[in-house]
C-alpha positions in Angstrom: 5.5 36.4 3.7 8.1 35.1 6.0 6.8 31.6 6.5 9.6 30.4 9.1 9.0 33.5 11.3 5.2 32.9 11.2 5.7 29.2 12.0 8.0 30.1 14.9 5.5 32.7 16.2 2.6 29.9 16.0 4.6 27.2 17.9 5.5 29.8 20.6 1.8 30.9 20.8 0.5 27.4 21.4 2.7 26.7 24.2 5.8 25.4 22.6 6.7 22.3 20.6 6.3 20.2 23.7 2.8 21.1 23.8 2.0 20.0 20.1 0.9 16.3 19.8 -0.2 16.4 16.0 0.4 18.9 13.2 -1.5 18.7 10.0 -3.3 20.8 7.3 -6.1 20.6 5.0 -6.9 22.7 2.1 -7.0 25.9 3.9 -6.1 25.3 7.6 -3.4 24.5 9.8 -4.7 22.0 12.3 -3.0 21.5 15.7 -3.8 19.1 18.5 -2.4 20.5 21.9 -1.8 18.5 25.0 -2.9 21.6 27.0 -5.4 23.8 25.3 -5.1 26.4 27.9 -1.8 27.3 26.7 -2.9 28.6 23.4 -2.7 32.4 22.9 -5.5 32.5 20.1 -5.4 36.3 20.1 -1.7 36.5 19.3 -2.1 34.0 16.4 -5.2 35.8 15.0 -3.0 39.0 14.6 -0.1 37.2 12.5 0.5 37.9 8.9 -1.7 35.8 6.7 -3.9 34.4 9.3 -7.7 34.8 8.3 -9.2 33.3 11.5 -8.7 30.8 14.4 -11.1 28.6 16.2 -11.5 25.2 18.2 -13.2 22.4 16.5 -13.3 18.7 17.5 -10.3 18.9 19.5 -8.2 20.9 17.2 -6.9 24.3 17.0 -7.5 25.5 13.3 -5.8 28.3 11.9 -7.0 29.8 8.6 -4.5 30.6 6.0 -6.1 29.8 2.7 -5.0 27.3 -0.1 -1.3 27.3 -1.0 -0.2 29.5 2.0 -1.3 26.8 4.4 1.1 24.1 2.9 4.0 26.5 3.3 3.3 27.4 7.1 2.7 23.7 7.7 6.0 22.8 6.4 7.8 25.4 8.6 6.0 24.3 11.7 6.8 20.5 11.1 10.7 21.7 10.7 10.4 23.3 14.3 8.8 20.1 15.7 11.3 17.6 14.3 9.6 17.1 10.8 7.5 14.3 11.9 3.9 14.8 11.6 1.9 12.7 13.8 -1.4 12.0 11.9 -4.1 11.0 14.2 -6.4 8.0 13.6 -9.5 9.5 12.5 -12.8 8.5 14.5 -14.2 7.1 11.2 -11.5 4.6 11.2 -13.0 2.8 14.1 -16.2 2.5 12.3 -17.4 0.1 9.4 -17.3 -3.5 9.3 -14.6 -5.5 11.2 -13.4 -7.0 7.8 -12.8 -3.5 6.4 -11.0 -2.4 9.5 -8.9 -5.7 9.4 -8.3 -5.1 5.6 -7.0 -1.7 6.4 -4.8 -2.8 9.2 -3.1 -5.2 6.9 -2.7 -2.6 4.2 -1.1 -0.3 6.6 1.4 -2.7 7.8 2.4 -4.1 4.4 2.6 -1.2 2.3 6.0 -0.1 3.7 7.5 -3.4 2.9 6.3 -3.7 -0.5 9.7 -2.5 -2.2 11.5 -5.3 -0.4 8.9 -8.0 -1.3 9.0 -6.7 -4.9 12.7 -6.7 -5.2 12.8 -10.2 -4.0 10.1 -11.6 -6.3 11.6 -10.0 -9.4 15.2 -11.4 -8.4 13.5 -14.8 -7.9 12.2 -14.6 -11.5 15.7 -14.1 -12.6 17.2 -17.0 -10.5 14.5 -19.1 -12.3 16.0 -18.5 -15.6 19.4 -19.6 -14.4 18.0 -22.9 -12.6 14.8 -24.0 -14.5 15.5 -27.5 -16.1 14.5 -27.5 -19.8 13.8 -23.9 -20.4 16.4 -23.6 -23.2 17.7 -27.3 -23.7 15.5 -30.1 -22.9 16.8 -31.7 -19.5 19.1 -29.3 -18.7 19.3 -25.8 -16.8 21.2 -22.8 -17.9 23.9 -23.1 -15.4 24.6 -26.8 -16.4 25.1 -25.6 -20.0 27.1 -22.6 -18.8 28.7 -23.4 -15.3 30.7 -20.1 -15.2 27.2 -18.5 -14.2 26.8 -20.9 -11.3 28.1 -18.5 -8.6 26.2 -15.5 -10.1 23.0 -17.7 -9.9 23.8 -18.6 -6.4 24.2 -15.0 -5.2 21.0 -14.0 -7.0 19.2 -16.9 -5.2 20.5 -15.4 -1.8 19.4 -11.9 -2.7 16.0 -13.1 -3.7 15.3 -15.3 -0.6 16.5 -12.8 1.9 13.2 -10.9 2.2 11.0 -14.0 2.4 13.4 -15.8 4.9 13.5 -12.8 7.2 9.8 -11.6 6.6 8.9 -11.8 10.2 11.5 -9.2 10.8 10.1 -6.8 8.3 6.5 -7.5 9.5 7.5 -7.3 13.2 8.9 -3.8 12.6 6.0 -2.5 10.5 3.1 -4.1 12.6 4.6 -3.1 16.0 4.8 0.6 14.6 1.3 0.2 13.5 0.0 -1.0 16.8 1.7 1.6 18.8 4.9 -0.1 20.2 8.7 0.4 19.6 9.3 -1.0 16.0 12.8 -2.1 16.8 11.5 -4.4 19.6 9.2 -5.7 17.0 12.4 -6.4 14.6 13.9 -8.1 17.5 10.9 -10.3 17.9 10.9 -11.3 14.4 14.6 -12.1 14.5 14.1 -14.6 17.4 11.3 -16.1 15.2 13.8 -16.9 12.5 17.2 -17.5 14.3 19.4 -19.8 12.7 19.6 -22.0 15.9 16.0 -23.0 15.3 14.8 -25.6 13.1 13.9 -24.0 9.6 10.1 -23.8 9.2 10.3 -25.2 5.9 11.8 -28.5 7.1 9.0 -28.9 9.7 6.6 -31.7 8.7 8.8 -33.3 6.1 9.9 -36.2 8.7 13.1 -34.5 9.9 13.6 -34.8 13.6 12.3 -31.7 15.6 14.5 -30.1 18.4 12.8 -29.5 21.5 13.5 -27.4 24.7 12.4 -29.0 28.0 11.5 -26.5 30.2 9.9 -26.9 33.7 8.4 -30.1 32.5 7.2 -28.5 29.1 8.4 -29.8 25.8 8.6 -26.8 23.4 9.5 -27.3 19.8 12.4 -25.2 18.8 11.2 -24.6 15.2 11.3 -21.1 13.3 8.7 -19.2 11.6 10.7 -18.5 8.2 8.2 -16.9 5.6 5.2 -16.8 7.9 2.7 -13.9 8.5 -0.1 -14.7 11.0 2.2 -15.5 14.2 4.4 -12.3 13.9 1.1 -10.2 13.3 -0.5 -11.7 16.6 2.9 -11.3 18.6 3.5 -7.7 17.3 0.2 -6.8 18.6 0.7 -8.4 21.9 4.3 -6.9 22.2 2.8 -3.3 21.5 0.1 -3.7 24.1 2.5 -5.1 26.7 5.1 -2.5 26.0 2.6 0.4 26.2 1.2 -1.0 29.5 4.8 -1.4 31.2 5.6 2.2 30.2 2.6 3.2 32.1 3.3 1.4 35.5 7.2 1.3 35.4 9.0 4.1 37.2 10.8 6.4 34.8 14.3 5.5 36.2 13.7 1.8 35.3 11.6 2.1 32.3 14.4 2.0 29.6 16.0 -0.9 31.3 13.2 -3.2 32.3 10.6 -2.5 29.7 12.4 -3.8 26.7 13.7 -6.7 28.7 10.3 -7.8 30.0 8.7 -7.2 26.6 11.1 -9.2 24.7 11.3 -12.2 27.3 7.5 -12.4 27.7 6.7 -12.2 24.0 9.5 -14.7 23.1 8.1 -17.4 25.5 4.5 -16.7 24.6 5.5 -17.2 20.9 7.0 -20.5 21.2 4.7 -21.8 23.9 1.3 -20.9 22.4 1.0 -18.5 19.5 3.5 -20.2 17.2 2.1 -23.8 17.8 -1.5 -22.8 17.6 -1.0 -21.0 14.3 1.0 -23.7 12.7 -1.6 -26.5 14.0 -4.3 -24.2 12.6 -2.5 -24.1 9.2 -2.0 -27.7 9.1 -5.8 -28.4 9.6 -6.6 -25.9 6.9 -4.2 -27.8 4.5 -5.5 -31.1 5.2 -9.3 -29.8 4.9 -8.4 -28.3 1.4 -6.8 -31.4 0.3 -10.1 -33.4 1.2 -12.1 -30.6 -0.6 -10.0 -30.8 -3.6 -10.1 -34.6 -4.1 -13.5 -35.0 -3.1 -15.4 -32.3 -5.0 -13.3 -32.2 -8.2 -13.8 -28.9 -10.1 -16.0 -27.6 -7.6 -13.5 -28.2 -5.0 -10.8 -26.7 -7.1 -12.9 -23.6 -7.8 -13.7 -23.4 -4.2 -9.9 -23.8 -3.3 -9.2 -21.0 -6.0 -11.7 -18.6 -4.3 -10.3 -18.8 -0.9 -6.7 -19.1 -1.7 -6.1 -15.4 -1.7 -7.9 -15.0 1.9 -5.6 -17.8 3.0 -2.6 -16.0 1.9 -3.7 -12.9 3.9 -3.3 -15.0 7.0 0.1 -16.6 6.0 -1.4 -20.0 6.4 -0.5 -20.9 2.7 2.9 -21.6 4.0 1.6 -24.7 5.6 0.9 -26.2 2.3 4.6 -26.9 1.9 4.7 -29.9 4.1 1.7 -31.3 2.0 3.2 -30.3 -1.5 6.5 -32.1 -0.4 4.7 -35.3 0.5 2.7 -35.1 -2.8 5.7 -34.5 -5.0 7.7 -37.2 -3.1 4.8 -39.7 -4.0 4.6 -38.5 -7.5 4.3 -42.0 -8.8 1.1 -42.6 -6.9 -0.4 -38.9 -6.6 0.7 -37.7 -10.2 2.1 -34.3 -8.6 0.7 -31.6 -6.5 -2.5 -29.7 -7.2 -1.8 -26.7 -4.9 0.7 -25.3 -7.3 -1.6 -25.1 -10.1 -4.2 -23.2 -8.0 -1.5 -20.9 -6.6 -0.7 -20.0 -10.1 -4.4 -19.2 -11.1 -4.5 -17.1 -7.9 -1.2 -15.1 -8.6 -1.9 -14.4 -12.3 -5.5 -13.3 -11.3 -4.1 -10.8 -8.7 -1.7 -9.4 -11.1 -4.2 -9.1 -13.7 -6.5 -7.1 -11.4 -3.7 -4.7 -10.8 -2.9 -4.3 -14.5 -6.6 -3.3 -14.9 -6.2 -0.8 -12.2 -3.1 0.5 -14.1 -5.0 0.8 -17.2 -7.7 3.0 -15.9 -6.1 5.1 -12.8 -5.1 8.5 -13.4 -3.1 8.6 -10.1 0.8 8.6 -11.1 1.7 7.1 -7.9 -0.8 4.4 -8.1 0.2 3.7 -11.5 4.0 3.4 -10.5 2.9 0.9 -7.7 0.7 -1.2 -10.0 3.4 -1.6 -12.8 5.8 -3.2 -10.3 3.4 -5.1 -8.3 1.4 -6.3 -11.2 4.5 -7.8 -13.1 5.7 -9.2 -9.7 2.4 -11.0 -9.2 2.3 -12.5 -12.6 5.9 -14.0 -11.7 4.4 -15.5 -8.4 4.9 -12.8 -5.7 1.5 -11.4 -4.9 1.8 -9.7 -1.6 2.7 -6.4 -3.1 -0.4 -6.5 -5.5 -2.7 -7.7 -2.9 -1.7 -5.5 0.1 -0.5 -2.4 -1.8 -3.5 -2.3 -4.4 -6.2 -4.7 -4.6 -7.1 -4.9 -1.0 -7.0 -1.2 -0.5 -9.3 -0.5 -3.5 -11.4 -3.6 -2.5 -13.1 -4.2 -5.9 -10.0 -5.6 -7.7 -9.6 -8.0 -4.8 -13.1 -9.5 -5.3 -12.4 -9.7 -9.2 -9.1 -11.4 -8.6 -10.5 -14.2 -6.2 -13.3 -14.8 -8.9 -10.7 -14.9 -11.6 -8.6 -17.5 -9.3 -11.8 -19.6 -8.9 -12.4 -19.8 -12.6 -9.2 -20.8 -13.5 -8.7 -23.1 -10.6 -11.9 -25.0 -11.7 -10.7 -25.5 -15.1 -7.4 -26.7 -14.1 -9.0 -29.1 -11.4 -11.5 -30.3 -14.2 -8.5 -31.4 -16.3 -6.4 -32.8 -13.5 -3.3 -30.3 -14.1 -0.6 -31.2 -11.6 2.9 -29.8 -10.8 5.8 -32.3 -10.6 8.1 -29.8 -9.0 8.1 -26.6 -6.9 8.8 -23.4 -8.7 7.5 -19.8 -9.2 3.6 -20.1 -9.2 2.5 -17.7 -12.1 3.5 -17.2 -15.7 6.8 -19.1 -15.1 5.0 -22.0 -13.7 5.2 -24.1 -16.8 8.4 -25.2 -15.8 6.8 -27.1 -12.7 4.0 -28.6 -14.6 3.8 -31.9 -16.3 4.3 -31.2 -20.1 1.2 -33.1 -21.1 -0.9 -30.6 -18.9 1.0 -27.3 -20.5 -1.9 -26.6 -22.8 -4.7 -26.8 -20.1 -2.4 -24.8 -17.6 -2.1 -22.2 -20.3 -6.0 -22.1 -20.8 -6.4 -21.8 -17.0 -4.0 -19.0 -16.6 -5.8 -17.2 -19.5 -9.0 -17.6 -17.7 -7.9 -16.4 -14.6 -6.3 -13.1 -15.9 -9.1 -12.3 -18.4 -11.9 -12.9 -15.8 -9.9 -10.8 -13.1 -9.0 -8.0 -15.7 -12.7 -7.8 -17.1 -14.4 -7.8 -13.7 -12.0 -5.3 -12.2 -12.7 -2.9 -15.1 -16.6 -3.5 -14.6 -16.5 -3.2 -10.7 -14.4 -0.1 -10.7 -16.5 1.6 -13.2 -19.6 1.1 -11.0 -17.7 2.1 -7.9 -16.5 5.2 -9.5 -20.0 6.5 -10.3 -22.4 5.1 -7.5 -24.9 7.8 -8.5 -24.9 6.8 -12.3 -28.6 6.1 -12.4 -29.3 9.5 -10.7 -26.9 11.4 -12.8 -28.1 9.8 -16.1 -31.5 11.0 -15.4 -30.3 14.4 -14.6 -28.4 14.6 -17.7 -31.2 13.5 -19.8 -33.4 16.1 -18.4 -30.8 18.9 -18.8 -29.1 19.1 -22.1 -26.5 22.0 -21.5 -25.5 24.3 -24.2 -22.0 25.8 -24.4 -21.3 27.9 -21.3 -19.4 31.3 -21.3 -16.8 32.4 -18.8 -19.4 34.7 -17.0 -21.9 31.6 -16.3 -21.5 29.5 -13.1 -23.3 26.4 -12.9 -24.5 24.2 -9.7 -21.8 21.6 -9.2 -24.5 18.8 -8.2 -28.3 18.5 -7.5 -29.5 19.8 -4.2 -30.2 23.0 -2.4 -28.1 26.2 -3.2 -27.6 29.0 -0.7 -25.5 31.8 0.0 -22.2 30.9 1.7 -23.4 32.6 4.9 -25.6 29.7 5.4 -22.8 27.1 5.7 -22.6 25.1 8.8 -18.9 26.1 9.0 -17.9 29.3 10.6 -14.9 29.6 8.4 -16.9 29.7 5.2 -20.0 31.4 6.6 -18.0 34.4 8.1 -16.3 34.5 4.6 -12.9 34.2 6.1 -11.9 32.5 2.7 -14.2 34.7 0.7 -17.5 35.0 -0.9 -19.4 32.2 -2.8 -22.4 29.6 -2.2 -23.0 26.5 -0.4 -24.8 23.2 -2.0 -26.5 20.8 0.3 -26.3 18.0 -2.2 -28.8 15.2 -3.1 -26.4 13.7 -5.8 -23.0 12.4 -5.0 -21.4 13.4 -8.5 -19.6 17.0 -8.4 -19.1 19.0 -11.6 -17.2 22.1 -12.4 -19.2 25.2 -11.8 -17.0 27.1 -14.4 -14.7 26.7 -17.5 -11.2 26.5 -16.4 -8.0 24.5 -15.3 -7.7 22.3 -12.3 -5.1 24.4 -10.2 -4.8 21.8 -7.4 -6.3 18.8 -5.9 -5.7 18.5 -2.3 -4.0 15.1 -1.2 -6.9 14.1 0.9 -9.1 14.5 -2.2 -11.8 16.8 -0.4 -11.0 19.9 -1.9 -10.2 20.9 -5.7 -9.1 24.4 -7.0 -10.0 25.8 -10.4 -8.9 29.0 -12.2 -10.7 30.2 -15.4 -9.2 32.2 -18.3 -10.2 35.5 -16.7 -8.2 34.6 -13.5 -11.4 33.9 -11.4 -10.2 31.4 -9.0 -12.7 29.0 -7.1 -12.2 26.6 -4.3 -14.5 23.7 -4.2 -14.6 22.1 -0.8 -16.6 18.9 -0.4 -17.9 18.3 2.9 -17.0 19.8 6.3 -14.2 18.3 8.3 -14.0 15.5 5.7 -10.1 16.0 5.8 -10.1 13.5 8.5 -11.3 10.8 6.3 -8.2 10.6 4.3 -9.8 10.5 1.0 -11.9 7.5 1.4 -15.3 8.9 0.4 -14.0 10.5 -2.6 -13.2 9.5 -6.3 -11.2 12.3 -8.2 -11.9 12.2 -12.0 -9.5 14.8 -13.1 -5.9 15.8 -12.8 -3.9 18.8 -11.8 -3.2 21.0 -15.0 -6.3 19.6 -16.7 -8.6 21.9 -18.7 -12.2 21.3 -17.7 -15.6 22.6 -19.0 -18.4 23.8 -16.9 -20.5 20.7 -16.1 -17.8 18.3 -16.6 -17.6 15.6 -13.6 -14.8 16.6 -11.3 -15.3 14.0 -8.5 -17.7 11.6 -6.9 -18.5 11.6 -3.2 -20.0 8.8 -1.1 -22.7 10.8 0.6 -23.7 8.0 3.0 -19.9 7.2 4.1 -19.5 10.9 4.9 -22.7 11.1 6.9 -21.8 8.0 8.8 -18.5 9.4 9.7 -20.3 12.3 11.3 -19.5 14.9 8.7 -21.7 17.4 6.8 -22.0 16.7 3.0 -22.3 20.4 2.1 -20.2 21.5 -0.7 -18.7 25.0 -0.3 -17.8 26.9 -3.5 -15.6 30.0 -2.8 -14.0 32.7 -4.9 -10.7 32.9 -3.2 -10.1 36.5 -4.5 -12.8 39.4 -4.6 -15.1 38.5 -7.6 -18.4 40.3 -8.2 -21.4 38.2 -8.9 -25.1 38.1 -8.9 -27.5 35.2 -8.5 -29.7 33.8 -11.5 -31.2 30.8 -9.4 -31.2 29.7 -5.8 -33.0 26.9 -3.7 -33.8 23.6 -5.1 -31.7 23.2 -8.3 -30.9 20.2 -10.7 -27.0 19.4 -11.6 -25.4 21.9 -13.9 -28.3 24.4 -13.6 -27.0 27.9 -14.1 -27.1 29.8 -10.8 -24.8 32.7 -11.0 -23.5 35.2 -13.4 -20.1 37.0 -12.8 -19.7 40.6 -12.9 -21.9 43.5 -11.8 -25.6 43.2 -12.3 -26.8 45.5 -15.1 
């Protein structure tokens, strides 16, 4: 099959590359979104080699190729359209709670910049080895013992600070892109916020004179936003919406000139006039409130502070604690030190432990790679990769981590564990803690990590099998004998019907092949046959199996669920894994699929001609024999 030729003919038949706004594919279909559907020549496409059918559904022109082939064709179409598939935001994304949508938005913004943050965090740990006093010899740092390493330590310190000093630039680029604006304008806005002519944000609130601009009778503080998150997030959203609006109302001959100018000019003024000061004030009020809570309520206040520390980090307001810590440390003779550092350490190791728990149980190789790097980074004091890249995306590890943080923080608050210097808040934090508190600090770290690790395992296990009670009852009622290669089982409990009764035309018309459909009452999906997992589609809604006799089966979970990006599915097997008939393959969240407006039906298709006859139909229990392969005698 000549894939480049087929792709070229498809692009031509839908009105050319300029008529394509989105290109994507699911397990069996090439899905195209066209600006003008009247330009689509469906008859020509239907006659192309490999095309098994075409139809329009939910604003998409869908071309049925079948598993394996569709991947090749889609790759060639993307080459012709510039190689940049535009993944449309599914309608389901607009649903759900405000908190869930906010968390997903933060994850989408921070995941692309995780490598930069991980690198900075690990370099910070290396720098700590050189500069920590008393780590190797009492009262001295490594570079004091070996001055020849001083310049090396200085370079590493510069490398480690870069990502955090210029964090608004990274966030401005990623966030503006997420919100639909020009990411390079977002980066420029971030650069403005950390310009070296501004007073460094870390010096603000320490008693140093604050420079100001006097403009039209207004006194504007010329203070930077190094290391902050919330101000640049808000302004990136404002920038993207302003830019989009200007593109619509500006004449094309002026657009490239005036839109960037006005966008940056307006957003720059708004940043320093309103958003920045408001966010900074909000952070200060939060910090003073936490200080009062900690000192007034003892271990209860410490536990509450630990519980909410991670949500505060999400907003970036934790950076406002630096001013308070500076004052606490400057008055160590009176205050004894800083309580904030100890709490931050409990939070960081709890986030890291939760990630390591995910690492221990996940079978996803990409997730394992992310967990290993971000988990170590969190233990060393940098939690953004762990929080945004893993814990928030999976939700339950984040809940486990904040509980672990609360337990450890309550313990160290009860024993009045205090820091006498700033440093890496995590396992290296001993360097900053009073030596007399080292034992209680270690116990607090252990409590945080153990609690977060165990709760992540417990929460994740429950989440992976939401229908555990139903499935346990089914298994108890149906103890299955060994199944031969000619027997096919129902993958789940529900109603089994011939494939002609599927609500999707592609399957009901047998364009993909013959088979059956199950309308499930149970969310667990088991293997209908003995075999090997041939493929798992990236969006988790489809799995392919092949048995020892060469019989191939496609298990398609839900209709149009490719648009849900895998969220309702938890895959329990890996590609290349051998499975037995009746072995769990995946768990479906039926309610989430229904809430998204999709059908939950499971279509099981023989992708090559395969003779079979029915042995049971209608209402069935999970793993009940329903089909025998071969000709009926």
